[in-house]
N, CA, C and O atoms as CSV, one atom per row, in Angstrom:
chain,resi,resn,atom,element,x,y,z
A,1,UNK,N,N,0.831,-1.178,0.000
A,1,UNK,CA,C,0.000,0.000,0.000
A,1,UNK,C,C,0.866,1.229,0.000
A,1,UNK,O,O,2.093,1.134,-0.042
A,2,UNK,N,N,0.256,2.349,0.045
A,2,UNK,CA,C,1.017,3.571,-0.123
A,2,UNK,C,C,1.300,4.250,1.189
A,2,UNK,O,O,1.653,3.621,2.186
A,3,UNK,N,N,1.141,5.501,1.158
A,3,UNK,CA,C,1.494,6.339,2.285
A,3,UNK,C,C,0.465,6.249,3.391
A,3,UNK,O,O,-0.595,5.641,3.242
A,4,UNK,N,N,0.804,6.860,4.480
A,4,UNK,CA,C,-0.105,6.890,5.617
A,4,UNK,C,C,-1.347,7.691,5.282
A,4,UNK,O,O,-2.429,7.435,5.810
A,5,UNK,N,N,-1.182,8.653,4.407
A,5,UNK,CA,C,-2.332,9.472,3.997
A,5,UNK,C,C,-3.326,8.617,3.222
A,5,UNK,O,O,-4.534,8.748,3.421
A,6,UNK,N,N,-2.839,7.743,2.340
A,6,UNK,CA,C,-3.732,6.865,1.585
A,6,UNK,C,C,-4.436,5.902,2.520
A,6,UNK,O,O,-5.628,5.632,2.369
A,7,UNK,N,N,-3.679,5.375,3.504
A,7,UNK,CA,C,-4.295,4.442,4.449
A,7,UNK,C,C,-5.333,5.150,5.294
A,7,UNK,O,O,-6.355,4.555,5.637
A,8,UNK,N,N,-5.108,6.355,5.623
A,8,UNK,CA,C,-6.054,7.109,6.434
A,8,UNK,C,C,-7.329,7.387,5.662
A,8,UNK,O,O,-8.398,7.542,6.253
A,9,UNK,N,N,-7.219,7.451,4.330
A,9,UNK,CA,C,-8.415,7.731,3.537
A,9,UNK,C,C,-9.259,6.484,3.312
A,9,UNK,O,O,-10.405,6.589,2.874
A,10,UNK,N,N,-8.715,5.306,3.603
A,10,UNK,CA,C,-9.473,4.063,3.423
A,10,UNK,C,C,-10.334,3.805,4.649
A,10,UNK,O,O,-9.925,4.069,5.780
A,11,UNK,N,N,-11.548,3.280,4.406
A,11,UNK,CA,C,-12.383,2.964,5.560
A,11,UNK,C,C,-11.856,1.710,6.247
A,11,UNK,O,O,-11.205,0.869,5.627
A,12,UNK,N,N,-12.138,1.609,7.479
A,12,UNK,CA,C,-11.762,0.399,8.181
A,12,UNK,C,C,-11.149,0.724,9.521
A,12,UNK,O,O,-11.095,1.881,9.939
A,13,UNK,N,N,-10.690,-0.313,10.186
A,13,UNK,CA,C,-10.171,-0.118,11.534
A,13,UNK,C,C,-8.888,0.688,11.562
A,13,UNK,O,O,-8.584,1.336,12.563
A,14,UNK,N,N,-8.134,0.654,10.477
A,14,UNK,CA,C,-6.870,1.375,10.474
A,14,UNK,C,C,-7.084,2.871,10.389
A,14,UNK,O,O,-6.225,3.637,10.827
A,15,UNK,N,N,-8.212,3.313,9.833
A,15,UNK,CA,C,-8.425,4.745,9.677
A,15,UNK,C,C,-9.913,5.065,9.680
A,15,UNK,O,O,-10.756,4.170,9.754
A,16,UNK,N,N,-10.211,6.309,9.600
A,16,UNK,CA,C,-11.605,6.735,9.564
A,16,UNK,C,C,-11.968,7.122,8.147
A,16,UNK,O,O,-11.097,7.348,7.308
A,17,UNK,N,N,-13.281,7.198,7.885
A,17,UNK,CA,C,-13.768,7.579,6.560
A,17,UNK,C,C,-13.635,9.083,6.430
A,17,UNK,O,O,-14.116,9.825,7.286
A,18,UNK,N,N,-12.989,9.538,5.372
A,18,UNK,CA,C,-12.834,10.984,5.203
A,18,UNK,C,C,-14.189,11.670,5.012
A,18,UNK,O,O,-15.153,11.055,4.553
A,19,UNK,N,N,-14.242,12.930,5.367
A,19,UNK,CA,C,-15.477,13.705,5.263
A,19,UNK,C,C,-15.986,13.775,3.836
A,19,UNK,O,O,-17.197,13.716,3.620
A,20,UNK,N,N,-15.112,13.897,2.864
A,20,UNK,CA,C,-15.535,14.003,1.456
A,20,UNK,C,C,-16.268,12.740,1.030
A,20,UNK,O,O,-17.290,12.812,0.348
A,21,UNK,N,N,-15.750,11.585,1.429
A,21,UNK,CA,C,-16.399,10.312,1.076
A,21,UNK,C,C,-17.722,10.191,1.815
A,21,UNK,O,O,-18.727,9.765,1.246
A,22,UNK,N,N,-17.712,10.568,3.080
A,22,UNK,CA,C,-18.932,10.503,3.885
A,22,UNK,C,C,-20.013,11.392,3.275
A,22,UNK,O,O,-21.163,10.962,3.180
A,23,UNK,N,N,-19.688,12.605,2.862
A,23,UNK,CA,C,-20.654,13.516,2.237
A,23,UNK,C,C,-21.129,12.956,0.902
A,23,UNK,O,O,-22.304,13.066,0.553
A,24,UNK,N,N,-20.208,12.359,0.164
A,24,UNK,CA,C,-20.583,11.792,-1.136
A,24,UNK,C,C,-21.586,10.655,-0.931
A,24,UNK,O,O,-22.589,10.575,-1.641
A,25,UNK,N,N,-21.318,9.780,0.034
A,25,UNK,CA,C,-22.255,8.682,0.326
A,25,UNK,C,C,-23.607,9.237,0.774
A,25,UNK,O,O,-24.660,8.765,0.345
A,26,UNK,N,N,-23.558,10.229,1.630
A,26,UNK,CA,C,-24.802,10.848,2.115
A,26,UNK,C,C,-25.585,11.451,0.946
A,26,UNK,O,O,-26.800,11.280,0.849
A,27,UNK,N,N,-24.878,12.155,0.065
A,27,UNK,CA,C,-25.539,12.757,-1.097
A,27,UNK,C,C,-26.138,11.690,-2.006
A,27,UNK,O,O,-27.237,11.868,-2.531
A,28,UNK,N,N,-25.415,10.574,-2.196
A,28,UNK,CA,C,-25.935,9.488,-3.036
A,28,UNK,C,C,-27.198,8.913,-2.414
A,28,UNK,O,O,-28.179,8.665,-3.115
A,29,UNK,N,N,-27.179,8.698,-1.091
A,29,UNK,CA,C,-28.366,8.183,-0.406
A,29,UNK,C,C,-29.525,9.167,-0.525
A,29,UNK,O,O,-30.660,8.764,-0.778
A,30,UNK,N,N,-29.242,10.445,-0.346
A,30,UNK,CA,C,-30.293,11.463,-0.459
A,30,UNK,C,C,-30.852,11.497,-1.867
A,30,UNK,O,O,-32.064,11.576,-2.066
A,31,UNK,N,N,-29.954,11.435,-2.843
A,31,UNK,CA,C,-30.426,11.431,-4.227
A,31,UNK,C,C,-31.259,10.193,-4.507
A,31,UNK,O,O,-32.294,10.269,-5.171
A,32,UNK,N,N,-30.808,9.056,-4.002
A,32,UNK,CA,C,-31.571,7.822,-4.202
A,32,UNK,C,C,-32.939,7.934,-3.546
A,32,UNK,O,O,-33.950,7.576,-4.152
A,33,UNK,N,N,-32.980,8.429,-2.313
A,33,UNK,CA,C,-34.266,8.579,-1.623
A,33,UNK,C,C,-35.150,9.589,-2.335
A,33,UNK,O,O,-36.351,9.369,-2.494
A,34,UNK,N,N,-34.561,10.686,-2.759
A,34,UNK,CA,C,-35.344,11.696,-3.473
A,34,UNK,C,C,-35.908,11.133,-4.768
A,34,UNK,O,O,-37.067,11.377,-5.104
A,35,UNK,N,N,-35.089,10.380,-5.495
A,35,UNK,CA,C,-35.597,9.823,-6.758
A,35,UNK,C,C,-36.644,8.752,-6.495
A,35,UNK,O,O,-37.617,8.637,-7.240
A,36,UNK,N,N,-36.449,7.967,-5.439
A,36,UNK,CA,C,-37.453,6.947,-5.091
A,36,UNK,C,C,-38.755,7.621,-4.688
A,36,UNK,O,O,-39.835,7.216,-5.119
A,37,UNK,N,N,-38.646,8.647,-3.864
A,37,UNK,CA,C,-39.848,9.375,-3.432
A,37,UNK,C,C,-40.546,9.998,-4.632
A,37,UNK,O,O,-41.770,9.940,-4.745
A,38,UNK,N,N,-39.771,10.590,-5.520
A,38,UNK,CA,C,-40.362,11.206,-6.716
A,38,UNK,C,C,-41.035,10.153,-7.589
A,38,UNK,O,O,-42.112,10.388,-8.136
A,39,UNK,N,N,-40.397,8.994,-7.715
A,39,UNK,CA,C,-40.979,7.919,-8.536
A,39,UNK,C,C,-42.268,7.392,-7.911
A,39,UNK,O,O,-43.262,7.186,-8.607
A,40,UNK,N,N,-42.248,7.176,-6.598
A,40,UNK,CA,C,-43.449,6.694,-5.902
A,40,UNK,C,C,-44.562,7.729,-6.002
A,40,UNK,O,O,-45.723,7.385,-6.223
A,41,UNK,N,N,-44.201,8.989,-5.838
A,41,UNK,CA,C,-45.199,10.063,-5.944
A,41,UNK,C,C,-45.811,10.087,-7.343
A,41,UNK,O,O,-47.024,10.232,-7.492
A,42,UNK,N,N,-44.969,9.943,-8.365
A,42,UNK,CA,C,-45.468,9.929,-9.748
A,42,UNK,C,C,-46.384,8.732,-9.978
A,42,UNK,O,O,-47.414,8.845,-10.643
A,43,UNK,N,N,-46.001,7.584,-9.421
A,43,UNK,CA,C,-46.849,6.396,-9.566
A,43,UNK,C,C,-48.188,6.594,-8.863
A,43,UNK,O,O,-49.234,6.221,-9.394
A,44,UNK,N,N,-48.154,7.179,-7.674
A,44,UNK,CA,C,-49.399,7.445,-6.936
A,44,UNK,C,C,-50.297,8.402,-7.711
A,44,UNK,O,O,-51.509,8.201,-7.790
A,45,UNK,N,N,-49.703,9.435,-8.278
A,45,UNK,CA,C,-50.485,10.391,-9.066
A,45,UNK,C,C,-51.078,9.721,-10.296
A,45,UNK,O,O,-52.222,9.985,-10.666
A,46,UNK,N,N,-50.292,8.849,-10.931
A,46,UNK,CA,C,-50.790,8.131,-12.108
A,46,UNK,C,C,-51.950,7.209,-11.724
A,46,UNK,O,O,-52.953,7.136,-12.433
A,47,UNK,N,N,-51.807,6.511,-10.605
A,47,UNK,CA,C,-52.881,5.631,-10.126
A,47,UNK,C,C,-54.117,6.453,-9.792
A,47,UNK,O,O,-55.237,6.056,-10.113
A,48,UNK,N,N,-53.917,7.599,-9.146
A,48,UNK,CA,C,-55.050,8.464,-8.796
A,48,UNK,C,C,-55.760,8.959,-10.050
A,48,UNK,O,O,-56.989,8.992,-10.098
A,49,UNK,N,N,-54.986,9.347,-11.069
A,49,UNK,CA,C,-55.599,9.817,-12.316
A,49,UNK,C,C,-56.363,8.693,-13.003
A,49,UNK,O,O,-57.469,8.900,-13.503
A,50,UNK,N,N,-55.766,7.494,-13.026
A,50,UNK,CA,C,-56.454,6.349,-13.634
A,50,UNK,C,C,-57.731,6.024,-12.871
A,50,UNK,O,O,-58.772,5.757,-13.471
A,51,UNK,N,N,-57.646,6.047,-11.540
A,51,UNK,CA,C,-58.819,5.763,-10.716
A,51,UNK,C,C,-59.916,6.793,-10.959
A,51,UNK,O,O,-61.094,6.451,-11.062
A,52,UNK,N,N,-59.516,8.047,-11.047
A,52,UNK,CA,C,-60.494,9.110,-11.307
A,52,UNK,C,C,-61.135,8.926,-12.679
A,52,UNK,O,O,-62.346,9.090,-12.830
A,53,UNK,N,N,-60.324,8.586,-13.673
A,53,UNK,CA,C,-60.855,8.370,-15.024
A,53,UNK,C,C,-61.791,7.163,-15.051
A,53,UNK,O,O,-62.839,7.199,-15.696
A,54,UNK,N,N,-61.411,6.097,-14.350
A,54,UNK,CA,C,-62.269,4.913,-14.290
A,54,UNK,C,C,-63.578,5.229,-13.576
A,54,UNK,O,O,-64.646,4.796,-14.010
A,55,UNK,N,N,-63.499,5.980,-12.489
A,55,UNK,CA,C,-64.710,6.352,-11.753
A,55,UNK,C,C,-65.619,7.213,-12.622
A,55,UNK,O,O,-66.835,7.026,-12.623
A,56,UNK,N,N,-65.044,8.144,-13.350
A,56,UNK,CA,C,-65.833,9.006,-14.234
A,56,UNK,C,C,-66.480,8.184,-15.341
A,56,UNK,O,O,-67.648,8.389,-15.672
A,57,UNK,N,N,-65.715,7.252,-15.912
A,57,UNK,CA,C,-66.263,6.401,-16.975
A,57,UNK,C,C,-67.394,5.531,-16.436
A,57,UNK,O,O,-68.415,5.355,-17.100
A,58,UNK,N,N,-67.215,4.990,-15.240
A,58,UNK,CA,C,-68.261,4.167,-14.627
A,58,UNK,C,C,-69.499,5.010,-14.349
A,58,UNK,O,O,-70.623,4.575,-14.599
A,59,UNK,N,N,-69.288,6.221,-13.831
A,59,UNK,CA,C,-70.413,7.121,-13.570
A,59,UNK,C,C,-71.168,7.429,-14.865
A,59,UNK,O,O,-72.396,7.361,-14.907
A,60,UNK,N,N,-70.427,7.765,-15.912
A,60,UNK,CA,C,-71.066,8.082,-17.193
A,60,UNK,C,C,-71.829,6.875,-17.729
A,60,UNK,O,O,-72.936,7.017,-18.249
A,61,UNK,N,N,-71.241,5.698,-17.603
A,61,UNK,CA,C,-71.887,4.481,-18.083
A,61,UNK,C,C,-73.189,4.230,-17.327
A,61,UNK,O,O,-74.227,3.970,-17.935
A,62,UNK,N,N,-73.128,4.309,-16.010
A,62,UNK,CA,C,-74.335,4.077,-15.202
A,62,UNK,C,C,-75.365,5.172,-15.437
A,62,UNK,O,O,-76.564,4.897,-15.488
A,63,UNK,N,N,-74.907,6.403,-15.578
A,63,UNK,CA,C,-75.824,7.508,-15.835
A,63,UNK,C,C,-76.534,7.314,-17.172
A,63,UNK,O,O,-77.745,7.512,-17.274
A,64,UNK,N,N,-75.773,6.926,-18.198
A,64,UNK,CA,C,-76.363,6.669,-19.514
A,64,UNK,C,C,-77.372,5.535,-19.427
A,64,UNK,O,O,-78.456,5.615,-20.004
A,65,UNK,N,N,-77.014,4.474,-18.703
A,65,UNK,CA,C,-77.925,3.336,-18.538
A,65,UNK,C,C,-79.214,3.785,-17.846
A,65,UNK,O,O,-80.309,3.423,-18.276
A,66,UNK,N,N,-79.083,4.566,-16.784
A,66,UNK,CA,C,-80.262,5.035,-16.051
A,66,UNK,C,C,-81.122,5.953,-16.921
A,66,UNK,O,O,-82.349,5.855,-16.906
A,67,UNK,N,N,-80.483,6.838,-17.673
A,67,UNK,CA,C,-81.236,7.733,-18.551
A,67,UNK,C,C,-81.988,6.936,-19.611
A,67,UNK,O,O,-83.131,7.254,-19.941
A,68,UNK,N,N,-81.343,5.900,-20.142
A,68,UNK,CA,C,-81.994,5.047,-21.135
A,68,UNK,C,C,-83.167,4.306,-20.502
A,68,UNK,O,O,-84.237,4.201,-21.102
A,69,UNK,N,N,-82.966,3.796,-19.298
A,69,UNK,CA,C,-84.036,3.083,-18.599
A,69,UNK,C,C,-85.210,4.016,-18.306
A,69,UNK,O,O,-86.367,3.626,-18.457
A,70,UNK,N,N,-84.916,5.233,-17.892
A,70,UNK,CA,C,-85.972,6.212,-17.609
A,70,UNK,C,C,-86.736,6.550,-18.882
A,70,UNK,O,O,-87.966,6.599,-18.883
A,71,UNK,N,N,-85.999,6.783,-19.962
A,71,UNK,CA,C,-86.656,7.099,-21.240
A,71,UNK,C,C,-87.526,5.930,-21.698
A,71,UNK,O,O,-88.629,6.137,-22.203
A,72,UNK,N,N,-87.035,4.710,-21.523
A,72,UNK,CA,C,-87.820,3.530,-21.891
A,72,UNK,C,C,-89.078,3.414,-21.047
A,72,UNK,O,O,-90.151,3.105,-21.565
A,73,UNK,N,N,-88.949,3.659,-19.751
A,73,UNK,CA,C,-90.107,3.597,-18.860
A,73,UNK,C,C,-91.120,4.685,-19.213
A,73,UNK,O,O,-92.327,4.444,-19.209
A,74,UNK,N,N,-90.624,5.878,-19.516
A,74,UNK,CA,C,-91.529,6.962,-19.915
A,74,UNK,C,C,-92.265,6.603,-21.200
A,74,UNK,O,O,-93.471,6.823,-21.310
A,75,UNK,N,N,-91.546,6.054,-22.165
A,75,UNK,CA,C,-92.170,5.665,-23.433
A,75,UNK,C,C,-93.190,4.557,-23.198
A,75,UNK,O,O,-94.288,4.590,-23.755
A,76,UNK,N,N,-92.827,3.577,-22.375
A,76,UNK,CA,C,-93.748,2.480,-22.072
A,76,UNK,C,C,-94.998,3.025,-21.380
A,76,UNK,O,O,-96.115,2.612,-21.693
A,77,UNK,N,N,-94.809,3.947,-20.444
A,77,UNK,CA,C,-95.946,4.550,-19.753
A,77,UNK,C,C,-96.825,5.346,-20.703
A,77,UNK,O,O,-98.051,5.311,-20.604
A,78,UNK,N,N,-96.196,6.059,-21.618
A,78,UNK,CA,C,-96.948,6.851,-22.595
A,78,UNK,C,C,-97.787,5.942,-23.484
A,78,UNK,O,O,-98.960,6.219,-23.735
A,79,UNK,N,N,-97.182,4.853,-23.960
A,79,UNK,CA,C,-97.911,3.904,-24.814
A,79,UNK,C,C,-99.051,3.263,-24.031
A,79,UNK,O,O,-100.156,3.112,-24.552
A,80,UNK,N,N,-98.788,2.884,-22.778
A,80,UNK,CA,C,-99.825,2.274,-21.949
A,80,UNK,C,C,-100.973,3.256,-21.714
A,80,UNK,O,O,-102.139,2.862,-21.750
A,81,UNK,N,N,-100.658,4.518,-21.476
A,81,UNK,CA,C,-101.691,5.529,-21.265
A,81,UNK,C,C,-102.519,5.734,-22.527
A,81,UNK,O,O,-103.745,5.821,-22.464
A,82,UNK,N,N,-101.844,5.813,-23.679
A,82,UNK,CA,C,-102.573,5.968,-24.944
A,82,UNK,C,C,-103.482,4.770,-25.192
A,82,UNK,O,O,-104.616,4.932,-25.643
A,83,UNK,N,N,-102.990,3.572,-24.900
A,83,UNK,CA,C,-103.792,2.358,-25.072
A,83,UNK,C,C,-104.998,2.371,-24.134
A,83,UNK,O,O,-106.110,2.029,-24.537
A,84,UNK,N,N,-104.774,2.766,-22.889
A,84,UNK,CA,C,-105.872,2.832,-21.923
A,84,UNK,C,C,-106.909,3.874,-22.351
A,84,UNK,O,O,-108.111,3.637,-22.233
A,85,UNK,N,N,-106.449,5.017,-22.845
A,85,UNK,CA,C,-107.384,6.046,-23.318
A,85,UNK,C,C,-108.191,5.558,-24.514
A,85,UNK,O,O,-109.381,5.851,-24.622
A,86,UNK,N,N,-107.548,4.813,-25.417
A,86,UNK,CA,C,-108.267,4.268,-26.578
A,86,UNK,C,C,-109.324,3.262,-26.127
A,86,UNK,O,O,-110.446,3.265,-26.634
A,87,UNK,N,N,-108.965,2.402,-25.174
A,87,UNK,CA,C,-109.935,1.429,-24.652
A,87,UNK,C,C,-111.081,2.140,-23.940
A,87,UNK,O,O,-112.238,1.743,-24.078
A,88,UNK,N,N,-110.770,3.184,-23.182
A,88,UNK,CA,C,-111.812,3.958,-22.509
A,88,UNK,C,C,-112.758,4.576,-23.532
A,88,UNK,O,O,-113.976,4.542,-23.358
A,89,UNK,N,N,-112.200,5.134,-24.587
A,89,UNK,CA,C,-113.028,5.729,-25.643
A,89,UNK,C,C,-113.937,4.676,-26.270
A,89,UNK,O,O,-115.120,4.927,-26.501
A,90,UNK,N,N,-113.376,3.488,-26.546
A,90,UNK,CA,C,-114.190,2.401,-27.108
A,90,UNK,C,C,-115.310,2.002,-26.157
A,90,UNK,O,O,-116.446,1.790,-26.582
A,91,UNK,N,N,-114.991,1.900,-24.876
A,91,UNK,CA,C,-116.010,1.528,-23.890
A,91,UNK,C,C,-117.087,2.604,-23.776
A,91,UNK,O,O,-118.269,2.284,-23.651
A,92,UNK,N,N,-116.694,3.865,-23.817
A,92,UNK,CA,C,-117.680,4.943,-23.751
A,92,UNK,C,C,-118.588,4.921,-24.980
A,92,UNK,O,O,-119.796,5.130,-24.873
A,93,UNK,N,N,-117.997,4.669,-26.142
A,93,UNK,CA,C,-118.799,4.576,-27.371
A,93,UNK,C,C,-119.769,3.404,-27.285
A,93,UNK,O,O,-120.942,3.534,-27.638
A,94,UNK,N,N,-119.277,2.260,-26.815
A,94,UNK,CA,C,-120.132,1.069,-26.677
A,94,UNK,C,C,-121.247,1.330,-25.666
A,94,UNK,O,O,-122.392,0.944,-25.897
A,95,UNK,N,N,-120.924,1.976,-24.558
A,95,UNK,CA,C,-121.937,2.299,-23.547
A,95,UNK,C,C,-122.993,3.238,-24.119
A,95,UNK,O,O,-124.187,3.038,-23.893
A,96,UNK,N,N,-122.568,4.252,-24.851
A,96,UNK,CA,C,-123.523,5.189,-25.457
A,96,UNK,C,C,-124.443,4.465,-26.433
A,96,UNK,O,O,-125.650,4.706,-26.449
A,97,UNK,N,N,-123.872,3.579,-27.246
A,97,UNK,CA,C,-124.683,2.811,-28.202
A,97,UNK,C,C,-125.667,1.917,-27.460
A,97,UNK,O,O,-126.821,1.794,-27.870
A,98,UNK,N,N,-125.219,1.290,-26.367
A,98,UNK,CA,C,-126.112,0.433,-25.580
A,98,UNK,C,C,-127.246,1.259,-24.969
A,98,UNK,O,O,-128.385,0.795,-24.932
A,99,UNK,N,N,-126.962,2.461,-24.494
A,99,UNK,CA,C,-128.005,3.334,-23.942
A,99,UNK,C,C,-129.030,3.694,-25.013
A,99,UNK,O,O,-130.236,3.677,-24.766
A,100,UNK,N,N,-128.528,4.023,-26.218
A,100,UNK,CA,C,-129.441,4.372,-27.313
A,100,UNK,C,C,-130.300,3.168,-27.711
A,100,UNK,O,O,-131.499,3.309,-27.950
A,101,UNK,N,N,-129.682,1.986,-27.779
A,101,UNK,CA,C,-130.437,0.770,-28.106
A,101,UNK,C,C,-131.487,0.484,-27.041
A,101,UNK,O,O,-132.618,0.123,-27.365
A,102,UNK,N,N,-131.121,0.642,-25.772
A,102,UNK,CA,C,-132.068,0.414,-24.682
A,102,UNK,C,C,-133.217,1.416,-24.746
A,102,UNK,O,O,-134.376,1.047,-24.552
A,103,UNK,N,N,-132.902,2.674,-25.015
A,103,UNK,CA,C,-133.954,3.694,-25.123
A,103,UNK,C,C,-134.892,3.362,-26.273
A,103,UNK,O,O,-136.105,3.526,-26.147
A,104,UNK,N,N,-134.352,2.901,-27.384
A,104,UNK,CA,C,-135.192,2.543,-28.530
A,104,UNK,C,C,-136.069,1.338,-28.191
A,104,UNK,O,O,-137.249,1.313,-28.541
A,105,UNK,N,N,-135.499,0.339,-27.511
A,105,UNK,CA,C,-136.287,-0.840,-27.117
A,105,UNK,C,C,-137.409,-0.451,-26.154
A,105,UNK,O,O,-138.543,-0.913,-26.279
A,106,UNK,N,N,-137.063,0.417,-25.185
A,106,UNK,CA,C,-138.096,0.854,-24.241
A,106,UNK,C,C,-139.189,1.644,-24.961
A,106,UNK,O,O,-140.375,1.483,-24.673
A,107,UNK,N,N,-138.783,2.485,-25.883
A,107,UNK,CA,C,-139.759,3.255,-26.658
A,107,UNK,C,C,-140.652,2.325,-27.464
A,107,UNK,O,O,-141.869,2.503,-27.504
A,108,UNK,N,N,-140.043,1.330,-28.108
A,108,UNK,CA,C,-140.817,0.361,-28.894
A,108,UNK,C,C,-141.767,-0.413,-27.992
A,108,UNK,O,O,-142.920,-0.647,-28.354
A,109,UNK,N,N,-141.289,-0.809,-26.826
A,109,UNK,CA,C,-142.118,-1.573,-25.897
A,109,UNK,C,C,-143.297,-0.716,-25.425
A,109,UNK,O,O,-144.433,-1.183,-25.348
A,110,UNK,N,N,-142.997,0.554,-25.112
A,110,UNK,CA,C,-144.085,1.443,-24.685
A,110,UNK,C,C,-145.098,1.654,-25.811
A,110,UNK,O,O,-146.299,1.727,-25.547
A,111,UNK,N,N,-144.643,1.751,-27.043
A,111,UNK,CA,C,-145.556,1.908,-28.193
A,111,UNK,C,C,-146.427,0.660,-28.346
A,111,UNK,O,O,-147.618,0.756,-28.640
A,112,UNK,N,N,-145.821,-0.501,-28.145
A,112,UNK,CA,C,-146.601,-1.745,-28.234
A,112,UNK,C,C,-147.655,-1.813,-27.136
A,112,UNK,O,O,-148.787,-2.232,-27.375
A,113,UNK,N,N,-147.273,-1.394,-25.922
A,113,UNK,CA,C,-148.242,-1.389,-24.817
A,113,UNK,C,C,-149.361,-0.399,-25.115
A,113,UNK,O,O,-150.532,-0.709,-24.898
A,114,UNK,N,N,-149.015,0.795,-25.613
A,114,UNK,CA,C,-150.027,1.803,-25.947
A,114,UNK,C,C,-150.958,1.277,-27.028
A,114,UNK,O,O,-152.174,1.451,-26.947
A,115,UNK,N,N,-150.387,0.633,-28.038
A,115,UNK,CA,C,-151.200,0.082,-29.125
A,115,UNK,C,C,-152.137,-0.995,-28.594
A,115,UNK,O,O,-153.302,-1.061,-28.986
A,116,UNK,N,N,-151.626,-1.834,-27.704
A,116,UNK,CA,C,-152.467,-2.885,-27.120
A,116,UNK,C,C,-153.582,-2.265,-26.295
A,116,UNK,O,O,-154.721,-2.729,-26.339
A,117,UNK,N,N,-153.258,-1.207,-25.535
A,117,UNK,CA,C,-154.288,-0.540,-24.740
A,117,UNK,C,C,-155.313,0.149,-25.636
A,117,UNK,O,O,-156.510,0.125,-25.351
A,118,UNK,N,N,-154.837,0.766,-26.725
A,118,UNK,CA,C,-155.759,1.411,-27.669
A,118,UNK,C,C,-156.697,0.372,-28.280
A,118,UNK,O,O,-157.890,0.627,-28.439
A,119,UNK,N,N,-156.162,-0.786,-28.617
A,119,UNK,CA,C,-156.998,-1.837,-29.221
A,119,UNK,C,C,-158.000,-2.362,-28.197
A,119,UNK,O,O,-159.157,-2.636,-28.516
A,120,UNK,N,N,-157.531,-2.494,-26.974
A,120,UNK,CA,C,-158.444,-2.988,-25.944
A,120,UNK,C,C,-159.528,-1.958,-25.654
A,120,UNK,O,O,-160.685,-2.326,-25.452
A,121,UNK,N,N,-159.182,-0.705,-25.632
A,121,UNK,CA,C,-160.159,0.347,-25.402
A,121,UNK,C,C,-161.139,0.415,-26.567
A,121,UNK,O,O,-162.324,0.666,-26.345
A,122,UNK,N,N,-160.698,0.207,-27.766
A,122,UNK,CA,C,-161.555,0.284,-28.948
A,122,UNK,C,C,-162.550,-0.869,-28.971
A,122,UNK,O,O,-163.656,-0.716,-29.491
A,123,UNK,N,N,-162.190,-1.981,-28.436
A,123,UNK,CA,C,-163.110,-3.112,-28.433
A,123,UNK,C,C,-164.199,-2.938,-27.396
A,123,UNK,O,O,-165.205,-3.636,-27.514
A,124,UNK,N,N,-164.111,-2.126,-26.444
A,124,UNK,CA,C,-165.148,-1.914,-25.447
A,124,UNK,C,C,-166.006,-0.821,-25.861
A,124,UNK,O,O,-166.953,-0.477,-25.153
């Protein structure tokens, strides 16, 4: 080996670690930690952005599904209401016709009774 100065600069029991080497190691560790922290932070931000995008996409998908379901239910209700109104109209028309037929039958029956009474009165 070389001089005492070289031996003193080597780590180990024979000498101590020089300040320059100690600072260099410390700086390397700090840089490593800083880069690791920066990388982890970037990964967390990327995961957060992906999660937010996925949540937004899921929300939009469910919202679209619900809007479609609501529109379908409204259309189904509208068709059912129109069908019910048409049936009601048919029933009202049928009822009116039945009332007119009944009135005509009653009128005819009353005319027959009057005619029978007139004939009976004429025979006396």
